[in-house]
MOPAC internal coordinates of N, CA, C and O (Angstrom, degrees):
PM7 1SCF
backbone

  N    0.0000 0     0.00 0     0.00 0    0    0    0
  C    1.4868 1     0.00 0     0.00 0    1    0    0
  C    1.5761 1   107.40 1     0.00 0    2    1    0
  O    1.2310 1   121.03 1   -54.40 1    3    2    1
  N    1.2658 1   115.64 1   125.60 1    3    2    1
  C    1.4256 1   123.24 1  -177.17 1    5    3    2
  C    1.5087 1   108.35 1   -81.19 1    6    5    3
  O    1.2310 1   120.11 1   -27.80 1    7    6    5
  N    1.4058 1   117.40 1   152.20 1    7    6    5
  C    1.4761 1   121.24 1   170.09 1    9    7    6
  C    1.5309 1   113.06 1   -92.54 1   10    9    7
  O    1.2310 1   121.86 1   -50.18 1   11   10    9
  N    1.2751 1   114.04 1   129.82 1   11   10    9
  C    1.4437 1   120.48 1  -171.71 1   13   11   10
  C    1.6134 1   111.00 1   -66.71 1   14   13   11
  O    1.2310 1   119.09 1   -48.63 1   15   14   13
  N    1.2331 1   119.34 1   131.37 1   15   14   13
  C    1.4353 1   120.42 1  -178.03 1   17   15   14
  C    1.4720 1   117.48 1   -58.69 1   18   17   15
  O    1.2310 1   120.60 1   153.59 1   19   18   17
  N    1.2688 1   116.45 1   -26.41 1   19   18   17
  C    1.5207 1   124.78 1   179.74 1   21   19   18
  C    1.4347 1   108.95 1   -64.28 1   22   21   19
  O    1.2310 1   118.17 1   148.84 1   23   22   21
  N    1.4010 1   121.10 1   -31.16 1   23   22   21
  C    1.4534 1   123.72 1  -179.18 1   25   23   22
  C    1.5492 1   112.07 1   -71.91 1   26   25   23
  O    1.2310 1   120.44 1   162.03 1   27   26   25
  N    1.2587 1   116.76 1   -17.97 1   27   26   25
  C    1.4911 1   123.54 1  -177.59 1   29   27   26
  C    1.5255 1   107.51 1   -98.19 1   30   29   27
  O    1.2310 1   121.12 1  -115.84 1   31   30   29
  N    1.3167 1   115.46 1    64.16 1   31   30   29
  C    1.4285 1   121.19 1  -175.99 1   33   31   30
  C    1.6305 1   112.78 1   -96.78 1   34   33   31
  O    1.2310 1   119.91 1   176.67 1   35   34   33
  N    1.2937 1   117.78 1    -3.33 1   35   34   33
  C    1.3831 1   121.09 1  -177.01 1   37   35   34
  C    1.5614 1   105.96 1  -104.51 1   38   37   35
  O    1.2310 1   119.89 1   -14.73 1   39   38   37
  N    1.3222 1   117.81 1   165.27 1   39   38   37
  C    1.3874 1   126.06 1   173.85 1   41   39   38
  C    1.4993 1   112.90 1  -124.41 1   42   41   39
  O    1.2310 1   120.90 1   -47.85 1   43   42   41
  N    1.4022 1   115.89 1   132.15 1   43   42   41
  C    1.4451 1   119.27 1   177.23 1   45   43   42
  C    1.4902 1   108.10 1  -133.58 1   46   45   43
  O    1.2310 1   121.17 1   -20.02 1   47   46   45
  N    1.3150 1   115.36 1   159.98 1   47   46   45
  C    1.4076 1   125.90 1   177.80 1   49   47   46
  C    1.6332 1   107.56 1  -112.55 1   50   49   47
  O    1.2310 1   119.65 1   -50.07 1   51   50   49
  N    1.2181 1   118.28 1   129.93 1   51   50   49
  C    1.3981 1   126.16 1   177.94 1   53   51   50
  C    1.4687 1   108.02 1   -98.16 1   54   53   51
  O    1.2310 1   121.28 1   -50.28 1   55   54   53
  N    1.3726 1   115.15 1   129.72 1   55   54   53
  C    1.4413 1   121.35 1  -179.60 1   57   55   54
  C    1.4355 1   114.09 1  -127.11 1   58   57   55
  O    1.2310 1   120.20 1   -31.89 1   59   58   57
  N    1.3801 1   117.22 1   148.11 1   59   58   57
  C    1.4509 1   117.27 1   170.41 1   61   59   58
  C    1.5253 1   111.42 1  -126.94 1   62   61   59
  O    1.2310 1   119.76 1   -21.02 1   63   62   61
  N    1.3039 1   118.05 1   158.98 1   63   62   61
  C    1.4809 1   124.31 1   179.24 1   65   63   62
  C    1.4497 1   111.00 1   -79.56 1   66   65   63
  O    1.2310 1   118.15 1   -62.17 1   67   66   65
  N    1.2198 1   121.12 1   117.83 1   67   66   65
  C    1.5339 1   125.75 1   179.86 1   69   67   66
  C    1.6128 1   108.91 1  -117.40 1   70   69   67
  O    1.2310 1   124.45 1   -50.63 1   71   70   69
  N    1.3587 1   109.06 1   129.37 1   71   70   69
  C    1.4748 1   116.13 1   174.39 1   73   71   70
  C    1.4969 1   110.11 1   -90.47 1   74   73   71
  O    1.2310 1   119.89 1   -55.92 1   75   74   73
  N    1.4362 1   117.81 1   124.08 1   75   74   73
  C    1.4510 1   121.19 1   171.26 1   77   75   74
  C    1.5229 1   108.43 1  -124.72 1   78   77   75
  O    1.2310 1   123.13 1   -20.61 1   79   78   77
  N    1.3259 1   111.61 1   159.39 1   79   78   77
  C    1.4492 1   119.18 1   175.57 1   81   79   78
  C    1.4849 1   112.94 1   -77.48 1   82   81   79
  O    1.2310 1   118.69 1   -43.62 1   83   82   81
  N    1.3313 1   120.11 1   136.38 1   83   82   81
  C    1.4180 1   124.10 1   177.00 1   85   83   82
  C    1.5188 1   113.52 1   -92.11 1   86   85   83
  O    1.2310 1   117.66 1    -3.42 1   87   86   85
  N    1.2974 1   122.07 1   176.58 1   87   86   85
  C    1.3765 1   122.74 1  -179.13 1   89   87   86
  C    1.5910 1   115.50 1   -58.70 1   90   89   87
  O    1.2310 1   122.38 1   149.60 1   91   90   89
  N    1.2513 1   113.04 1   -30.40 1   91   90   89
  C    1.4445 1   120.76 1  -178.95 1   93   91   90
  C    1.5356 1   116.45 1   -85.06 1   94   93   91
  O    1.2310 1   121.73 1  -175.38 1   95   94   93
  N    1.3538 1   114.28 1     4.62 1   95   94   93
  C    1.5489 1   118.98 1  -174.88 1   97   95   94
  C    1.5225 1   117.79 1    81.97 1   98   97   95
  O    1.2310 1   122.49 1  -177.63 1   99   98   97
  N    1.2804 1   112.84 1     2.37 1   99   98   97
  C    1.5591 1   119.06 1   172.02 1  101   99   98
  C    1.3771 1   116.18 1   -86.35 1  102  101   99
  O    1.2310 1   119.74 1    -6.14 1  103  102  101
  N    1.3257 1   118.11 1   173.86 1  103  102  101
  C    1.4131 1   119.42 1  -178.05 1  105  103  102
  C    1.4864 1   110.53 1  -108.76 1  106  105  103
  O    1.2310 1   120.49 1   -43.50 1  107  106  105
  N    1.3948 1   116.67 1   136.50 1  107  106  105
  C    1.4431 1   126.65 1  -175.85 1  109  107  106
  C    1.4994 1   107.03 1  -120.24 1  110  109  107
  O    1.2310 1   121.05 1   -51.07 1  111  110  109
  N    1.3056 1   115.59 1   128.93 1  111  110  109
  C    1.5407 1   118.97 1   176.81 1  113  111  110
  C    1.4476 1   107.67 1  -100.99 1  114  113  111
  O    1.2310 1   122.64 1   -45.50 1  115  114  113
  N    1.4101 1   112.54 1   134.50 1  115  114  113
  C    1.4246 1   117.78 1  -176.70 1  117  115  114
  C    1.5123 1   107.71 1  -140.44 1  118  117  115
  O    1.2310 1   120.43 1   -44.58 1  119  118  117
  N    1.3586 1   116.79 1   135.42 1  119  118  117
  C    1.5690 1   120.59 1   173.12 1  121  119  118
  C    1.4516 1   109.23 1   -71.48 1  122  121  119
  O    1.2310 1   120.87 1   -60.32 1  123  122  121
  N    1.3627 1   115.94 1   119.68 1  123  122  121
  C    1.5287 1   118.53 1  -179.12 1  125  123  122
  C    1.5415 1   104.30 1  -118.81 1  126  125  123
  O    1.2310 1   121.62 1   -42.87 1  127  126  125
  N    1.4025 1   114.50 1   137.13 1  127  126  125
  C    1.4288 1   117.92 1   174.06 1  129  127  126
  C    1.5178 1   111.83 1   -64.45 1  130  129  127
  O    1.2310 1   124.30 1   -45.52 1  131  130  129
  N    1.4145 1   109.35 1   134.48 1  131  130  129
  C    1.4882 1   116.17 1   170.74 1  133  131  130
  C    1.5048 1   113.11 1   -99.53 1  134  133  131
  O    1.2310 1   121.25 1   148.70 1  135  134  133
  N    1.3237 1   115.22 1   -31.30 1  135  134  133
  C    1.4349 1   121.37 1   175.98 1  137  135  134
  C    1.5410 1   107.09 1  -148.28 1  138  137  135
  O    1.2310 1   120.35 1   -45.04 1  139  138  137
  N    1.3355 1   116.93 1   134.96 1  139  138  137
  C    1.4502 1   122.44 1   174.95 1  141  139  138
  C    1.4788 1   112.65 1  -111.34 1  142  141  139
  O    1.2310 1   119.33 1   -25.90 1  143  142  141
  N    1.3246 1   118.88 1   154.10 1  143  142  141
  C    1.5321 1   125.26 1   175.73 1  145  143  142
  C    1.4352 1   110.05 1    54.45 1  146  145  143
  O    1.2310 1   119.38 1  -136.14 1  147  146  145
  N    1.3505 1   118.80 1    43.86 1  147  146  145
  C    1.5264 1   123.68 1   177.40 1  149  147  146
  C    1.5056 1   107.05 1   -80.57 1  150  149  147
  O    1.2310 1   122.89 1   -56.69 1  151  150  149
  N    1.4412 1   112.06 1   123.31 1  151  150  149
  C    1.5290 1   114.50 1   177.79 1  153  151  150
  C    1.4772 1   110.36 1   -60.74 1  154  153  151
  O    1.2310 1   120.58 1   -44.58 1  155  154  153
  N    1.2932 1   116.50 1   135.42 1  155  154  153
  C    1.4356 1   121.40 1  -174.88 1  157  155  154
  C    1.4768 1   112.41 1  -149.42 1  158  157  155
  O    1.2310 1   119.33 1   -21.22 1  159  158  157
  N    1.2770 1   118.88 1   158.78 1  159  158  157
  C    1.4964 1   124.29 1   169.38 1  161  159  158
  C    1.5997 1   106.16 1  -112.65 1  162  161  159
  O    1.2310 1   121.03 1   -64.41 1  163  162  161
  N    1.3077 1   115.63 1   115.59 1  163  162  161
  C    1.4883 1   117.92 1  -175.15 1  165  163  162
  C    1.5480 1   102.66 1  -110.81 1  166  165  163
  O    1.2310 1   120.87 1   -60.95 1  167  166  165
  N    1.3270 1   115.94 1   119.05 1  167  166  165
  C    1.4452 1   123.96 1  -175.38 1  169  167  166
  C    1.4590 1   110.26 1  -122.78 1  170  169  167
  O    1.2310 1   117.67 1   -68.75 1  171  170  169
  N    1.3716 1   122.04 1   111.25 1  171  170  169
  C    1.4615 1   121.93 1   169.73 1  173  171  170
  C    1.4813 1   111.00 1   -59.07 1  174  173  171
  O    1.2310 1   120.09 1   -41.63 1  175  174  173
  N    1.3637 1   117.43 1   138.37 1  175  174  173
  C    1.3888 1   119.25 1   178.57 1  177  175  174
  C    1.5316 1   114.22 1   -68.23 1  178  177  175
  O    1.2310 1   119.48 1   -26.14 1  179  178  177
  N    1.3220 1   118.59 1   153.86 1  179  178  177
  C    1.3894 1   120.54 1  -177.22 1  181  179  178
  C    1.5774 1   108.45 1   -83.47 1  182  181  179
  O    1.2310 1   121.81 1   -13.48 1  183  182  181
  N    1.3201 1   114.15 1   166.52 1  183  182  181
  C    1.5144 1   119.31 1   178.94 1  185  183  182
  C    1.4904 1   109.39 1   -59.46 1  186  185  183
  O    1.2310 1   119.00 1   143.61 1  187  186  185
  N    1.3689 1   119.51 1   -36.39 1  187  186  185
  C    1.4517 1   119.26 1  -178.17 1  189  187  186
  C    1.6247 1   109.66 1   -69.35 1  190  189  187
  O    1.2310 1   122.17 1   140.37 1  191  190  189
  N    1.3791 1   113.45 1   -39.63 1  191  190  189
  C    1.5235 1   117.34 1   179.42 1  193  191  190
  C    1.6309 1   107.07 1   -65.18 1  194  193  191
  O    1.2310 1   121.47 1   140.07 1  195  194  193
  N    1.2666 1   114.80 1   -39.93 1  195  194  193
  C    1.5075 1   120.68 1  -178.98 1  197  195  194
  C    1.4939 1   108.63 1   -62.15 1  198  197  195
  O    1.2310 1   118.18 1   131.03 1  199  198  197
  N    1.3017 1   121.08 1   -48.97 1  199  198  197
  C    1.4726 1   123.27 1  -176.43 1  201  199  198
  C    1.5332 1   108.29 1   -66.70 1  202  201  199
  O    1.2310 1   120.29 1   140.96 1  203  202  201
  N    1.3903 1   117.04 1   -39.04 1  203  202  201
  C    1.5434 1   119.23 1  -178.58 1  205  203  202
  C    1.5606 1   105.67 1   -65.69 1  206  205  203
  O    1.2310 1   121.98 1   134.63 1  207  206  205
  N    1.4027 1   113.82 1   -45.37 1  207  206  205
  C    1.5119 1   118.90 1  -176.45 1  209  207  206
  C    1.6389 1   106.80 1   -62.14 1  210  209  207
  O    1.2310 1   121.39 1   138.60 1  211  210  209
  N    1.2549 1   114.95 1   -41.40 1  211  210  209
  C    1.4134 1   121.56 1  -174.43 1  213  211  210
  C    1.6178 1   109.81 1   -55.42 1  214  213  211
  O    1.2310 1   121.81 1   142.36 1  215  214  213
  N    1.2754 1   114.15 1   -37.64 1  215  214  213
  C    1.4980 1   121.26 1   178.63 1  217  215  214
  C    1.4950 1   112.86 1   -54.86 1  218  217  215
  O    1.2310 1   120.35 1   150.21 1  219  218  217
  N    1.4140 1   116.93 1   -29.79 1  219  218  217
  C    1.4398 1   118.35 1   174.91 1  221  219  218
  C    1.5594 1   114.50 1  -108.73 1  222  221  219
  O    1.2310 1   122.63 1  -156.77 1  223  222  221
  N    1.3770 1   112.58 1    23.23 1  223  222  221
  C    1.4452 1   118.54 1   176.40 1  225  223  222
  C    1.4071 1   113.78 1    69.63 1  226  225  223
  O    1.2310 1   117.92 1  -142.12 1  227  226  225
  N    1.3247 1   121.56 1    37.88 1  227  226  225
  C    1.5068 1   125.16 1  -178.76 1  229  227  226
  C    1.4934 1   112.15 1   -88.33 1  230  229  227
  O    1.2310 1   120.70 1   -32.21 1  231  230  229
  N    1.2854 1   116.26 1   147.79 1  231  230  229
  C    1.4012 1   125.97 1   178.11 1  233  231  230
  C    1.5144 1   111.31 1  -112.78 1  234  233  231
  O    1.2310 1   122.22 1  -169.83 1  235  234  233
  N    1.3440 1   113.36 1    10.17 1  235  234  233
  C    1.4493 1   116.22 1  -175.28 1  237  235  234
  C    1.5039 1   112.13 1   -70.57 1  238  237  235
  O    1.2310 1   122.37 1   -48.36 1  239  238  237
  N    1.3822 1   113.08 1   131.64 1  239  238  237
  C    1.4531 1   117.49 1  -176.47 1  241  239  238
  C    1.5588 1   112.13 1  -114.96 1  242  241  239
  O    1.2310 1   119.40 1   169.47 1  243  242  241
  N    1.2893 1   118.74 1   -10.53 1  243  242  241
  C    1.4612 1   120.44 1   179.58 1  245  243  242
  C    1.4480 1   107.35 1  -161.09 1  246  245  243
  O    1.2310 1   120.72 1   -12.95 1  247  246  245
  N    1.3702 1   116.23 1   167.05 1  247  246  245
  C    1.5442 1   121.00 1   164.88 1  249  247  246
  C    1.5076 1   105.35 1  -124.35 1  250  249  247
  O    1.2310 1   126.07 1   -32.14 1  251  250  249
  N    1.3243 1   105.93 1   147.86 1  251  250  249
  C    1.5498 1   117.09 1  -178.99 1  253  251  250
  C    1.4973 1   104.78 1  -125.31 1  254  253  251
  O    1.2310 1   123.44 1   -47.49 1  255  254  253
  N    1.3838 1   111.01 1   132.51 1  255  254  253
  C    1.4767 1   118.54 1   179.37 1  257  255  254
  C    1.5781 1   103.75 1  -112.75 1  258  257  255
  O    1.2310 1   121.62 1   -46.40 1  259  258  257
  N    1.3566 1   114.50 1   133.60 1  259  258  257
  C    1.4424 1   122.43 1   171.90 1  261  259  258
  C    1.3975 1   110.12 1  -141.31 1  262  261  259
  O    1.2310 1   121.86 1   -20.71 1  263  262  261
  N    1.3227 1   114.05 1   159.29 1  263  262  261
  C    1.5843 1   119.73 1   176.14 1  265  263  262
  C    1.4696 1   101.69 1   -63.92 1  266  265  263
  O    1.2310 1   120.27 1   -33.76 1  267  266  265
  N    1.3420 1   117.09 1   146.24 1  267  266  265
  C    1.4077 1   123.38 1  -176.62 1  269  267  266
  C    1.5804 1   111.93 1   -62.20 1  270  269  267
  O    1.2310 1   120.15 1   -65.78 1  271  270  269
  N    1.2757 1   117.33 1   114.22 1  271  270  269
  C    1.5155 1   120.73 1   173.46 1  273  271  270
  C    1.4177 1   113.39 1   -75.13 1  274  273  271
  O    1.2310 1   121.23 1    -9.84 1  275  274  273
  N    1.3390 1   115.25 1   170.16 1  275  274  273
  C    1.4790 1   120.40 1  -179.43 1  277  275  274
  C    1.4800 1   108.73 1   -64.62 1  278  277  275
  O    1.2310 1   119.76 1   145.17 1  279  278  277
  N    1.4190 1   118.06 1   -34.83 1  279  278  277
  C    1.4561 1   119.12 1   176.78 1  281  279  278
  C    1.4619 1   110.18 1  -157.51 1  282  281  279
  O    1.2310 1   121.70 1   -41.80 1  283  282  281
  N    1.2971 1   114.35 1   138.20 1  283  282  281
  C    1.5179 1   122.51 1   175.30 1  285  283  282
  C    1.5052 1   106.71 1  -162.93 1  286  285  283
  O    1.2310 1   122.61 1   -37.94 1  287  286  285
  N    1.2795 1   112.61 1   142.06 1  287  286  285
  C    1.5077 1   115.76 1   176.47 1  289  287  286
  C    1.5958 1   108.58 1  -148.05 1  290  289  287
  O    1.2310 1   121.82 1     1.76 1  291  290  289
  N    1.4194 1   114.13 1  -178.24 1  291  290  289
  C    1.3829 1   117.91 1  -172.24 1  293  291  290
  C    1.4987 1   115.08 1   -77.25 1  294  293  291
  O    1.2310 1   119.62 1   177.35 1  295  294  293
  N    1.3786 1   118.34 1    -2.65 1  295  294  293
  C    1.4509 1   120.68 1   175.13 1  297  295  294
  C    1.5017 1   108.69 1   -80.87 1  298  297  295
  O    1.2310 1   118.25 1   165.39 1  299  298  297
  N    1.3045 1   120.93 1   -14.61 1  299  298  297
  C    1.4551 1   120.80 1  -176.39 1  301  299  298
  C    1.5921 1   108.14 1   -88.06 1  302  301  299
  O    1.2310 1   120.96 1    -2.05 1  303  302  301
  N    1.3084 1   115.77 1   177.95 1  303  302  301
  C    1.4013 1   123.99 1   174.03 1  305  303  302
  C    1.4998 1   114.29 1  -139.83 1  306  305  303
  O    1.2310 1   120.08 1   -10.19 1  307  306  305
  N    1.3283 1   117.46 1   169.81 1  307  306  305
  C    1.4403 1   125.04 1   178.80 1  309  307  306
  C    1.5052 1   113.75 1  -120.59 1  310  309  307
  O    1.2310 1   122.12 1   -28.77 1  311  310  309
  N    1.3304 1   113.55 1   151.23 1  311  310  309
  C    1.4742 1   118.46 1   168.90 1  313  311  310
  C    1.4448 1   107.57 1  -121.66 1  314  313  311
  O    1.2310 1   119.56 1   -45.20 1  315  314  313
  N    1.2391 1   118.44 1   134.80 1  315  314  313
  C    1.4309 1   131.75 1  -179.82 1  317  315  314
  C    1.5022 1   116.93 1  -142.37 1  318  317  315
  O    1.2310 1   119.40 1   -64.01 1  319  318  317
  N    1.2638 1   118.75 1   115.99 1  319  318  317
  C    1.5431 1   117.08 1  -177.42 1  321  319  318
  C    1.4473 1   117.65 1    44.97 1  322  321  319
  O    1.2310 1   122.41 1  -135.32 1  323  322  321
  N    1.4079 1   113.00 1    44.68 1  323  322  321
  C    1.4482 1   115.57 1   173.36 1  325  323  322
  C    1.5527 1   113.91 1    85.03 1  326  325  323
  O    1.2310 1   120.44 1   171.22 1  327  326  325
  N    1.2892 1   116.76 1    -8.78 1  327  326  325
  C    1.4809 1   122.63 1  -178.71 1  329  327  326
  C    1.6486 1   107.90 1  -100.40 1  330  329  327
  O    1.2310 1   122.39 1   -33.32 1  331  330  329
  N    1.3235 1   113.02 1   146.68 1  331  330  329
  C    1.5111 1   118.55 1   173.81 1  333  331  330
  C    1.5516 1   108.45 1  -102.09 1  334  333  331
  O    1.2310 1   121.70 1   -41.72 1  335  334  333
  N    1.3005 1   114.36 1   138.28 1  335  334  333
  C    1.4267 1   115.14 1  -178.13 1  337  335  334
  C    1.5997 1   106.30 1  -130.35 1  338  337  335
  O    1.2310 1   119.59 1   -45.04 1  339  338  337
  N    1.3040 1   118.39 1   134.96 1  339  338  337
  C    1.4984 1   121.98 1   175.68 1  341  339  338
  C    1.5832 1   106.46 1   -85.81 1  342  341  339
  O    1.2310 1   121.94 1   -41.66 1  343  342  341
  N    1.2789 1   113.89 1   138.34 1  343  342  341
  C    1.4237 1   118.51 1   177.86 1  345  343  342
  C    1.5811 1   106.52 1   -82.16 1  346  345  343
  O    1.2310 1   119.09 1   -59.54 1  347  346  345
  N    1.2415 1   119.34 1   120.46 1  347  346  345
  C    1.4862 1   121.50 1  -179.84 1  349  347  346
  C    1.5799 1   114.03 1   -93.95 1  350  349  347
  O    1.2310 1   123.13 1   168.43 1  351  350  349
  N    1.1944 1   111.61 1   -11.57 1  351  350  349
  C    1.5850 1   118.04 1   177.35 1  353  351  350
  C    1.4798 1   112.42 1  -179.83 1  354  353  351
  O    1.2310 1   121.68 1   -12.65 1  355  354  353
  N    1.3154 1   114.39 1   167.35 1  355  354  353
  C    1.4167 1   120.30 1   178.69 1  357  355  354
  C    1.5613 1   107.82 1  -131.01 1  358  357  355
  O    1.2310 1   119.97 1   -72.17 1  359  358  357
  N    1.3902 1   117.67 1   107.83 1  359  358  357
  C    1.3459 1   122.98 1  -175.20 1  361  359  358
  C    1.5696 1   110.74 1  -109.68 1  362  361  359
  O    1.2310 1   121.00 1   -63.33 1  363  362  361
  N    1.3025 1   115.69 1   116.67 1  363  362  361
  C    1.4004 1   122.44 1   179.07 1  365  363  362
  C    1.5427 1   113.31 1   -63.80 1  366  365  363
  O    1.2310 1   118.98 1   -21.57 1  367  366  365
  N    1.3273 1   119.55 1   158.43 1  367  366  365
  C    1.4934 1   121.31 1   179.59 1  369  367  366
  C    1.5414 1   105.07 1   -67.28 1  370  369  367
  O    1.2310 1   121.00 1   -35.28 1  371  370  369
  N    1.2978 1   115.68 1   144.72 1  371  370  369
  C    1.4583 1   122.45 1  -176.54 1  373  371  370
  C    1.4820 1   118.97 1   -65.04 1  374  373  371
  O    1.2310 1   121.48 1   156.73 1  375  374  373
  N    1.2999 1   114.77 1   -23.27 1  375  374  373
  C    1.3982 1   120.27 1  -175.73 1  377  375  374
  C    1.6534 1   117.38 1   -83.11 1  378  377  375
  O    1.2310 1   125.05 1   114.06 1  379  378  377
  N    1.3147 1   107.91 1   -65.94 1  379  378  377
  C    1.5599 1   109.42 1   178.46 1  381  379  378
  C    1.4814 1   109.27 1  -106.66 1  382  381  379
  O    1.2310 1   119.28 1   155.98 1  383  382  381
  N    1.4333 1   118.97 1   -24.02 1  383  382  381
  C    1.4231 1   120.41 1  -175.46 1  385  383  382
  C    1.6204 1   109.75 1    81.27 1  386  385  383
  O    1.2310 1   119.02 1   178.83 1  387  386  385
  N    1.2900 1   119.47 1    -1.17 1  387  386  385
  C    1.3890 1   124.14 1  -177.53 1  389  387  386
  C    1.4621 1   120.35 1  -107.81 1  390  389  387
  O    1.2310 1   119.01 1   164.11 1  391  390  389
  N    1.3610 1   119.49 1   -15.89 1  391  390  389
  C    1.4263 1   119.55 1  -169.87 1  393  391  390
  C    1.4824 1   114.77 1   -97.18 1  394  393  391
  O    1.2310 1   118.64 1   139.63 1  395  394  393
  N    1.3583 1   120.20 1   -40.37 1  395  394  393
  C    1.4294 1   119.24 1  -179.86 1  397  395  394
  C    1.6093 1   105.85 1  -147.24 1  398  397  395
  O    1.2310 1   122.73 1   -12.70 1  399  398  397
  N    1.3270 1   112.38 1   167.30 1  399  398  397
  C    1.4141 1   123.19 1   173.06 1  401  399  398
  C    1.5490 1   113.42 1  -124.39 1  402  401  399
  O    1.2310 1   118.57 1   -30.66 1  403  402  401
  N    1.2572 1   120.34 1   149.34 1  403  402  401
  C    1.4102 1   126.60 1   173.43 1  405  403  402
  C    1.5739 1   107.51 1  -111.03 1  406  405  403
  O    1.2310 1   120.84 1   -53.11 1  407  406  405
  N    1.2490 1   116.00 1   126.89 1  407  406  405
  C    1.4909 1   122.83 1  -170.48 1  409  407  406
  C    1.5867 1   106.38 1  -117.04 1  410  409  407
  O    1.2310 1   117.79 1   -75.80 1  411  410  409
  N    1.3248 1   121.81 1   104.20 1  411  410  409
  C    1.4110 1   122.60 1   171.65 1  413  411  410
  C    1.4682 1   105.13 1   -71.81 1  414  413  411
  O    1.2310 1   120.83 1   -48.82 1  415  414  413
  N    1.3961 1   116.02 1   131.18 1  415  414  413
  C    1.4640 1   120.06 1  -176.91 1  417  415  414
  C    1.5555 1   109.29 1  -126.43 1  418  417  415
  O    1.2310 1   122.74 1   -22.01 1  419  418  417
  N    1.3457 1   112.35 1   157.99 1  419  418  417
  C    1.4636 1   123.90 1   174.65 1  421  419  418
  C    1.5160 1   109.03 1  -128.70 1  422  421  419
  O    1.2310 1   120.62 1   -16.93 1  423  422  421
  N    1.3027 1   116.43 1   163.07 1  423  422  421
  C    1.4399 1   115.27 1  -175.00 1  425  423  422
  C    1.5497 1   105.93 1   -76.23 1  426  425  423
  O    1.2310 1   124.00 1   -38.66 1  427  426  425
  N    1.3683 1   109.93 1   141.34 1  427  426  425
  C    1.4059 1   119.13 1  -174.45 1  429  427  426
  C    1.5947 1   110.42 1  -103.51 1  430  429  427
  O    1.2310 1   120.09 1     4.38 1  431  430  429
  N    1.2380 1   117.43 1  -175.62 1  431  430  429
  C    1.5376 1   122.31 1   178.99 1  433  431  430
  C    1.4766 1   110.54 1   -83.01 1  434  433  431
  O    1.2310 1   117.64 1   -52.73 1  435  434  433
  N    1.2882 1   122.10 1   127.27 1  435  434  433
  C    1.4103 1   124.65 1  -178.76 1  437  435  434
  C    1.5436 1   107.64 1   -67.97 1  438  437  435
  O    1.2310 1   119.01 1   -52.97 1  439  438  437
  N    1.2219 1   119.49 1   127.03 1  439  438  437
  C    1.5100 1   125.07 1   177.15 1  441  439  438
  C    1.5633 1   109.88 1  -139.95 1  442  441  439
  O    1.2310 1   120.65 1   -45.40 1  443  442  441
  N    1.3096 1   116.36 1   134.60 1  443  442  441
  C    1.3901 1   125.45 1   177.60 1  445  443  442
  C    1.5002 1   115.17 1   -36.46 1  446  445  443
  O    1.2310 1   120.10 1   180.00 1  447  446  445

């Protein structure tokens, strides 16, 4: 089952943490965009989902659906409308596992 393009009306940026060497020979970690303007559906979770999630100590505040990228994992994060979200997991679509992924997300740390 394909995901309707109309559902993907938001845009997110996917970032990963990259270590680079600084001028002093030390290591500096920087969040670097992997993909910009990714079509997505960003849905805040409902009160019922929040209460159910809270029972297992979850901080998930929304779910994001995107077409399946070549690579994405829970070490990455998303930016959407000036907010940073930590990816808590990567869930393949239930039919083929190849078309889209659902990303439960929590609020991340604000960084310039």
